[in-house]
VOMARNU-57642 format. One line per 4 residues: number of its first residue (from 1); for each residue y, x, z of N, C-alpha, C, O. Coordinates in nm, 2 decimals. Each point is the difference from the previous one (the first is absolute). Layout:
NUM = Y:X:Z:Y:X:Z:Y:X:Z:Y:X:Z  ...
END
This chain:
1 = 1.35:0.09:2.40:0.00:0.08:-0.16:-0.14:0.00:-0.03:-0.03:-0.02:-0.12  -0.06:0.05:0.21:-0.13:0.04:-0.02:-0.07:-0.11:-0.10:-0.06:0.04:-0.09  0.08:-0.17:0.12:-0.08:-0.08:-0.07:0.08:-0.07:-0.11:-0.04:-0.11:-0.04  0.14:0.14:0.00:0.07:-0.07:-0.11:-0.09:0.01:-0.14:-0.02:-0.09:-0.08
5 = -0.03:0.22:0.05:-0.09:0.04:-0.15:-0.10:-0.09:0.04:-0.02:-0.06:-0.11  -0.06:-0.01:0.20:-0.07:-0.06:0.02:0.02:-0.14:-0.03:-0.08:-0.06:-0.06  0.20:0.00:0.10:0.05:-0.14:-0.04:0.06:0.01:-0.16:0.00:-0.10:-0.08  0.03:0.21:0.05:0.04:-0.02:-0.15:-0.11:0.04:-0.10:0.03:0.01:-0.12
9 = -0.17:0.02:0.17:-0.13:0.02:-0.06:-0.05:-0.14:0.02:-0.06:-0.04:-0.10  0.06:-0.04:0.18:-0.03:-0.12:0.01:0.06:-0.12:-0.06:-0.05:-0.11:-0.02  0.16:0.15:-0.01:0.09:-0.15:-0.10:-0.01:0.09:-0.16:0.06:-0.05:-0.09  -0.12:0.15:0.07:-0.04:0.01:-0.16:-0.10:-0.08:-0.04:0.02:-0.06:-0.10
13 = -0.14:0.05:0.15:-0.09:-0.12:-0.01:0.00:-0.12:-0.04:-0.06:-0.04:-0.10  0.14:-0.03:0.20:0.06:-0.13:-0.07:0.10:0.00:-0.07:0.00:-0.10:-0.08  0.09:0.18:0.06:0.07:0.01:-0.12:-0.06:-0.02:-0.11:0.01:-0.09:-0.09  -0.10:0.20:0.09:-0.11:0.05:-0.14:-0.05:-0.13:-0.02:0.01:-0.04:-0.12
17 = -0.07:-0.06:0.21:-0.08:-0.08:-0.04:0.10:-0.13:-0.06:-0.03:-0.08:-0.08  0.14:0.08:0.14:0.11:-0.09:-0.05:0.05:0.04:-0.12:0.04:-0.09:-0.07  -0.04:0.18:0.04:0.10:0.04:-0.11:-0.10:0.02:-0.13:0.04:-0.05:-0.10  -0.15:0.11:0.12:-0.10:0.03:-0.10:-0.04:-0.12:-0.11:0.02:-0.01:-0.13
21 = -0.08:-0.08:0.24:-0.02:-0.13:-0.13:0.11:-0.05:-0.06:-0.01:-0.06:-0.11  0.10:0.07:0.16:0.13:-0.05:-0.07:0.00:0.06:-0.13:-0.03:-0.05:-0.11  0.06:0.18:0.13:0.05:0.11:-0.11:-0.11:0.01:-0.10:0.03:0.02:-0.12  -0.15:-0.02:0.15:-0.13:-0.02:-0.10:0.01:-0.12:-0.05:-0.02:0.01:-0.12
25 = 0.05:-0.14:0.15:0.01:-0.12:-0.06:0.11:-0.01:-0.11:-0.02:-0.06:-0.11  0.15:0.13:0.14:0.08:0.03:-0.09:0.00:0.10:-0.12:0.07:0.01:-0.11  -0.16:0.07:0.17:-0.03:0.12:-0.15:-0.11:-0.09:-0.06:0.02:-0.01:-0.12  -0.13:-0.07:0.17:-0.09:-0.06:-0.05:0.06:-0.09:-0.11:-0.04:0.00:-0.11
29 = 0.14:-0.08:0.15:0.07:-0.09:-0.09:0.09:0.05:-0.09:0.00:-0.04:-0.12  0.10:0.13:0.15:0.10:0.02:-0.08:-0.04:0.12:-0.09:0.07:0.03:-0.11  -0.15:0.04:0.14:-0.04:0.14:-0.08:-0.13:0.00:-0.06:-0.01:0.00:-0.12  -0.09:-0.01:0.18:-0.14:0.03:-0.07:-0.07:-0.02:0.12:0.04:0.05:0.11
33 = -0.18:-0.12:-0.13:-0.13:-0.03:0.11:-0.03:0.16:-0.01:-0.01:0.04:0.11  -0.01:0.05:-0.19:-0.07:0.10:-0.01:0.10:0.11:0.07:-0.04:0.11:0.03  0.20:-0.14:0.00:0.08:0.10:0.04:-0.06:0.02:0.15:0.03:0.11:0.05  -0.09:-0.18:0.03:-0.05:0.00:0.10:-0.13:0.14:0.04:-0.04:0.06:0.10
37 = 0.01:-0.06:-0.22:-0.09:0.09:0.00:0.01:0.13:-0.04:-0.08:0.09:0.02  0.20:-0.08:-0.10:0.07:0.10:-0.06:0.06:0.10:0.15:-0.02:0.12:0.01  0.09:-0.21:0.09:0.07:0.04:0.07:-0.09:0.06:0.13:0.04:0.10:0.07  -0.15:-0.17:-0.04:-0.09:0.05:0.10:-0.08:0.14:-0.09:-0.04:0.09:0.07
41 = 0.04:-0.09:-0.19:-0.05:0.14:-0.04:0.09:0.10:0.00:-0.02:0.11:0.03  0.14:-0.16:-0.06:0.14:0.12:0.05:0.02:0.04:0.15:0.05:0.10:0.04  -0.09:-0.19:0.03:0.02:0.06:0.12:-0.15:0.08:0.04:0.01:0.12:0.04  -0.11:-0.16:-0.06:-0.10:0.06:0.00:0.01:0.19:-0.03:-0.03:0.10:0.06
45 = 0.09:-0.13:-0.21:0.01:0.11:-0.05:0.11:0.08:0.06:-0.04:0.12:0.00  0.15:-0.13:0.07:0.09:0.05:0.07:-0.04:0.06:0.14:0.06:0.09:0.05  -0.16:-0.16:0.01:-0.06:0.04:0.11:-0.11:0.08:-0.03:-0.02:0.10:0.07  -0.03:-0.12:-0.14:-0.09:0.12:-0.03:0.03:0.13:-0.02:-0.04:0.10:0.06
49 = 0.16:-0.10:-0.17:0.06:0.12:-0.02:0.08:0.04:0.11:0.02:0.12:0.00  0.02:-0.18:0.10:0.08:0.03:0.11:-0.09:0.05:0.10:0.05:0.07:0.09  -0.20:-0.08:-0.07:-0.10:0.02:0.08:-0.03:0.16:-0.05:0.01:0.10:0.07  -0.04:-0.10:-0.21:0.01:0.16:-0.07:0.08:0.08:0.01:-0.04:0.12:0.03
53 = 0.18:-0.17:-0.04:0.12:0.10:0.05:-0.02:0.04:0.13:0.02:0.12:0.02  -0.07:-0.19:0.07:0.01:0.03:0.18:-0.12:0.09:-0.01:0.02:0.11:0.05  -0.15:-0.14:-0.13:-0.12:0.10:0.01:0.04:0.15:-0.03:-0.03:0.10:0.07  0.11:-0.11:-0.19:0.02:0.14:-0.04:0.12:0.08:0.08:0.01:0.12:0.01
57 = 0.06:-0.20:0.05:0.12:0.04:0.08:-0.04:0.06:0.17:0.06:0.08:0.07  -0.16:-0.14:-0.04:-0.06:0.02:0.13:-0.13:0.05:-0.02:-0.08:-0.09:0.03  0.04:0.17:-0.07:-0.18:0.02:0.00:-0.07:0.03:0.12:0.07:0.06:0.09  -0.19:-0.08:-0.08:-0.05:0.04:0.15:-0.03:0.19:-0.03:-0.04:0.07:-0.09
61 = 0.10:-0.06:0.25:-0.01:0.15:-0.01:-0.10:0.08:-0.03:0.03:0.11:-0.06  -0.16:-0.16:0.10:-0.12:0.05:-0.07:-0.05:-0.03:-0.11:-0.10:0.05:-0.04  0.16:-0.15:-0.03:-0.04:-0.03:-0.12:-0.14:-0.06:0.01:-0.07:0.01:-0.10  0.01:-0.08:0.22:-0.11:-0.06:0.02:0.03:-0.17:0.01:0.11:-0.05:0.01
65 = -0.22:-0.01:-0.02:0.04:-0.17:-0.01:-0.03:0.00:0.16:-0.07:0.07:0.07  0.15:-0.18:-0.02:0.01:-0.02:0.13:-0.10:-0.09:0.02:0.00:-0.11:-0.06  -0.10:0.12:0.16:-0.08:-0.11:0.01:-0.03:-0.04:0.17:0.00:0.09:0.08  -0.02:-0.19:-0.05:-0.01:-0.05:0.14:-0.14:-0.01:0.04:-0.06:-0.09:-0.06
69 = -0.01:0.18:0.15:-0.13:-0.05:0.06:0.01:-0.07:0.15:0.09:0.02:0.09  -0.20:-0.12:-0.10:-0.03:-0.06:0.13:-0.09:0.07:0.09:-0.12:0.00:-0.04  0.17:0.05:0.16:-0.11:0.09:0.05:-0.09:-0.08:0.11:-0.09:0.05:0.05
END
């Protein structure tokens, strides 16, 4: 049971690499060449809003920026 999540994670990349170009080609041919750019913009906007919501929900306890220093 311990390694099953890694096998599922390992299968996601080949599936995405196989399905992604096909879906992009269908979108390019049947909708519009510009639709891929709109889709990328939409996913980027959703990701940015998700990070903003997480940042506001879980602020740093001291309110300071966390930085790493190499000693």
